[in-house]
N, C-alpha and C positions, 0 to 999 in steps of 0.2 A: 230428448236426450241426444247429445253428440258423443259417439263412441270414438275412442282412439283408433280402434281397428274394427272394420266390418269385413268378415271373411265369408266368401261364397264357396261352399263346398266343405263337407265334413269328413273327407277321406284323410289319409296319412299326411298329405301336404297341409290341408286346412286345419285339422285338429292339432297338429304339431305347432303350427303357427299360432293358433289360439292359446295353447298351453304356454308357449314361450312368451307370448305377449302378456298373459295373465301373471306369469312369474315375475315380470318386470313391473307389475302393479298397473298395467294399462287396463282400460275398460274395453271389453271385447264382446262383439255380437257375432255369432256363427249361424249362417243360414244354410240349411240342408233340405233339399227337396224330396229325398227318398229315405235313405237309411244312414244313420251315423256310422262312420267307418268306411264309407265309400265302396268302390269296387273291391279293393283289397280285402276288407274284412268280410264283406257279404257275398261276393261272387268271384273272388280271385284267390289271393294268397292263402287266406285262412281255410276256406272250405276245401280247396284242392289239397292242401297239406293234410287236412283231417281225413279226407278220403284215402290219400296215399298212405297214411298211417295204418289204416285197416288193410289195404291190399298188400302192403309190404309185410305186415305181420302174417297175413295168410300165406304168402309165398315162403316166408321164413319157417313157418310151422310145417309146410309141406316138405321142407328139407330137414325137419327135426331129427329124423332117423340118423342123419350124418353125425349128430351130436349125442347119440345114444338115447334119444327121447322118442317114444312111440306115440304118434297121434293118428287116430283112425276115425273115419266117418265125419270129417270136417266139411262143412259147406258154408259159403259166404251168405249172410242174410242181408240182402241189399236194402230192405226196408229199414232194418236196424242201423245199418251203416249210414244211410241218408239221415235218419232221425238223430243219430249221434252228431253228424255234421251240423244239423240245424241247432242242436243244443249247444255245441261249442260256439257257434257264431252268435247265438242269442246271449250266451253268458259273457262273451267278450264285448259285445255291443252294449250290454247293460253296464258293464264295468267302465267302459269309456264314457257313457253318459253320466254316470255318477262322478267320475273324475272331473269332467267338464263343469258340472254343477258345483262341486266343492271348490273349484277355482273361480267361482262367480262369473262364469262365462254364460252369457245369455244365448239360449238356443232358440232359433226361429225356424219352424217347419214351414217350408213353402219354396216357391221359385223366386229367385232373386235376379234383379237386373239393375243396371246403372242408368239413372236419368240425368246424372251430372257426375263430375269427378269426385264429388264428396257426398253423393246421395245415392242410396240403394233402395229400390222399391221391392217389397216382398209381397207376393201374391199367395195367399193360402186359403184354406176352406173358411177361415175366419174373416176373410176380407183382405184389404190392401193396407199395408203399413209402409211408412217411409222412415228410413234410418239414416241419420246424419253421421258422416265418418270423416275423421282427419286423414285416415289412410284406408284404402280398400285393397284386399288381397283376393285375387281370383284363383280358386283352387277347384275348379269344376270338373277336372279329370277328363276321361274319355268315354266314348259310348261304342256299343257294338254296331257294326254295319253289315248288311247282308251281301253275299256274293251273288252275282247274276245267276239265276237258275237254281239257286240253293237257298230258297226262303225257308226259314226254320218253321217246322210244324210241331216241334216238341215231342214227336213220336218216333219218326224214322230219320228225319233230318233235324239234327240238334245243333244248337249253339252252346256256348259254355254254360250259360245259366240253366238251360233245360237239362244238360248233361249232368250237372251237379245234383239233380234231384231224380235222375232216372231210376225207376224201381224195377227194371228188368235188365238182364245181362245179354247183350248181343253176342251171338256166337262168332260172327264175323263183323268187324267194325272197320270202317275207313275213316281215318283222321286226315282232315285237310289242313295242311300247314305243319312244318317241322320246326316251329319256334318253341319257346319255353313251354307255353300252354299245351301245344300239341304233343310235345314229348312227355310231359307230366301226365296228361290224360291218357295217352297211349300206354304208359306204364301202369296206371291205375287199372284200366280195363284188362290189360294183358295179365296183370297180377292176379285178377279174379278169374281168368280163364278164357277171355276173348282172344280170337285170332285177329291180330291187328295189322292193317296195312296203312302206310302213310304216303300221301301224295304231296309233293312240294314243287312249286313253280321253279325255284332255284335248284341248282345242281348240288347244293350243299345244305346240311342242316343248320339251324340257328342263324340263318341269314348270312352265312359265310363269315361270321365273326370269330370263329374258333381258330386257335393256333393249329397248325397242320398236324402236329403230333397228337394233340388232344382230339381232333376230329377223327383221326385214324382209329384211336382207341374207342371213341364213342361208337363209330360204325361197327366195330367188332362186337360191342355189347348189344347193339341192335340185332345183329345176326344171331347172337346167342339167344335172344328173346324170340327169334323166328319171325321178326317183322318182315313184311313184304314192303320193300322201299321202291317208290316211284318218284325219282327226282328228275327235275328238268322237264316236267310236264304239268298239266293241270286238267281239271274236269271240263270237258267240252259240253257234255249233256248227261242227263240221268234218265233212266226209265224206271218208274216206280210201280211195283206190283203190290199185292195185298200184304205180303209179309217179307218182301225183299226189295232191293234196289240194285240196278245195274248201272255202274258208273262207266262212262265212256271217256277216255282220256284223249287229249290232243295228239298224243303219240300213236293213237289207234288201238291201244290196249283196252280191254273190257274187264271189269271186275264186279263180281256178284257179292253183295254184302247184305247184312240185315239192317244196318244203320250207318249213317254218315254224320260225323261230328266235325263241324266247321270251327276250327281253332285259329282263325285269322280274321282280319277285318275290324280294326279299331280306328276311330276318328276322334279328333279333339272335340270336346263338348263345349264349344264356344258360341253356339247359336243362341239367339234371343237374349244376349247379355247387354245389348245396347252399345257395343263397342265401336261399331262403324260410325255412329253419330258423334261419339266422343273423340274420334280420330286415333283410336288405339290401333297400332300397326299389327297386321297379321300376315301369315304366309298364305299362299294360294290354297293350301290344304286346310287352312283354318286354325293353325297353331298361333298362339299369341307370342309375338316377338318380345324378348326381354334382354337386358344387359347382364353383366356378370353379377349384379346385385339383385337380380330378379325384378327390376323395375321396367315397366312398359314405357311406351313413348309419351304417356301421360304421367307427369311427375308423381302424383299422389296415388297412382294405381300400380300395384305389383301383380305378377302372375307366377304361379308355382305349380310344379307337378306335371302330369301328363298333358295338360292343356297347352304346355309350351313345346312339347315334342322333343325336348332335349334328351332325356333319358326316361323311358316309360317304366320306372321302377319305384316301388313304394318307398324304399329307404332313401332313394335320391329325392323323391318328392318331399319327404320329411326334412331332409337336409336343406332343400330350397325354402321350405316354409320357415325354418329357423333363420336362414340367411336374410330373407325378406324382412322379418321383424327386426333383426339386429340392425340392418341398414336403415330401416325406417326410424328407429329410435336414436340414430346418430353414429353408429359404428360405420364410418365411411369405408373402412377396409374390409368389411364383411362381404365375401364374394364366394360363389359356388366353385367347387373343384371337380371338374369333369375328367381329370386324368386318373383319378384313383377311386373310381366307382366300382365296387365289387358286384359281380353278377353270379347268380346261382340258379341251376336247374335241379330240382329236387327229385331226380330219378334215382335209380340204384344201379351202380354206384353214383353218388352225387357228382355234379360237375360244377366247377366254379372257376372264375378267372377275374383278373384285374389288370389294368394297364395295357401295355403293348404286346402284340404277338411277336414272335421272332422275326417274321417278315416285315412287320411295321417298324420294328426297332432297327432293322438293317437299313431301311429306307431313310430313317431319321438320323441315325448316327453313323459314323465312319466304320465302326466295328462293334460287334456285340460278343458277349460271352454267355453261354447257356450251360445249364446243369440240369440233368434229369435223373429221376430215381423211380424205378418200378415199384408199385405198391406191394407186389408179391415178395419183395425183399424185407418187408417190415414184419417183425415178430408178432405184433398185435394182429395184423392182417391174416397171418397164418393160423393163429389161435381161433379166429372167428370165421375162417374159410371165406374171406372177402379179398380175393387175390387180384381182381381186375383193377387196373388203373395206373396212373402215372402222376408224378409231381414234377413240374418243369418250371424253372426260373430263367428269366431273361434279364441281362444286365448290360450296361455300357462297358465296353472293354477297357476304356481309359481309366476308369475309377471304380469299376465293379458295383456302381449304384444300381439297385434293382429297379427295373422299369416295367416288369411284367411278371405275372405268375399264373400258371395254368394247371388246374388240378382236376383229375378224375379219380375219385376215391370215396369210400365210406367216410362220413364226417367232413366232406369237403366244405360244407357250409361253415363249419367251425374253423377250419384251417385257413380259409381265405381272409379272415379278419387279421391275422398276423401278417399275411402277405400284403393286404391293403395298407396296413400301417407302414410296412417297409417302403412301398411305392410312394405313399403320401409324404413320408418324412425323409426320403432320400437315404434309407439304410443301404448298406452294402451286402454283398454275398458273404463277406467275412463276418459281418454282424450276425447274420442268421446262422452261419456255420459254427461260430464260436459261442453261441448262446446255448446254455444247457437246456435240453428238452427232456421231458419225462419219458420213461421207458417202462414197459412197451406201450407205445402210443402212435397213432396215425400222424401226430404232429412231427414225429421224427423224419417224416418224408421231406419236409421243408429243409431241415438241417442237413439231411443227406444229399438233397439236390444241390444245395448251396455248396456243400463240401466237395461234391463231384466237380463243380465248376472251379472253385478256388484251388482244389488240388491240382488240376491241370495247369493252372497258371503258375503255381508254386513250383511244379516240376520243371516248367520251362525256364523260370528264373534261376533255379538251382543249377541247371545244365549250363 
């Protein structure tokens, strides 16, 4: 049988592409070598958020007396927390599998590779199968890589997968990497009671991507959580004892901890796909090069998600999967949008941003207009005693079109959707300021930030 689409990889990019194609009445084969749902569902987005749900609730209950509720004798049950995480992941994976089957998508368990632009070989425990394809979509994602001298043993030196199933609580934990994963896992273990230190090679968290005002507020929350921050340095060597580890940094500092969590080191999973023989262009790092339609240098082969290295985010991977299918079936104008990709770090308070920082906007445009509002000024934030944070909007001065939004707040993950729409559709500060928002709600922060910027301009015009 010849399929309209053969898709390698069952993560967000792959299964979204499969479902989109099936919805267009295309015949689809989906090849997955490990678990449906990919890294996101099995070892990334979903399990980390499930763990965070437990640790955040525990922290909130420890502050229950501030709300007139007495809770005594509470202790986290790590075994149950981990078991609940496994249950959630299994439940969602099963739901995904049922959805794919109901859409008549053929699922092949095994390792796929291309022997020709229109032919995929699948090696499984059942043997070898050949699938013919009119179009192939590569959605193989990324894989963990080890840092030199920090090989994971699953006991004291952890990678993200082993950390997700850890059944004991380190009293002192060193997190290597201040990216999204590092920040979220630091929050999880800190919330349960670990003393957390973070070491980051760069001198800023989140790869220096944050707006300066947001970064300042984030570091303030880190200090409130009593993190020990070691920025601008890295681990030179470790000395491992029976129940402890001494980390020696390139700065000369030494730190004694019970466990080290390596929350960095991902590489594109493009090995063994047969791409070199077909002439598929790749970067030196192994990312597959694609155009704005997600098409590779081979016309019938598309690539989507983390394996392209464009934006290592599950929701952008899903966006790419949909674009690839749409373009393959004839929508010539279907193209990815990298200007309006929202990013979220699910710490507390949550952090989210989209578009340009103030500094980036100043470099791109002649002049910019910004508006900020402190979360503590929101009635809802006061009622819930969630006062830390800021909402900041960045716009072009000439027409007040919003080009960036930066939020540190409870429910930032929900707020960023409206901001992303504003950036993607060219809405103005006035559009946001004059839209009626519910009260009392965190969403008012966007309205207030926009109003602060527009008010300044109107005052100048009035004068």
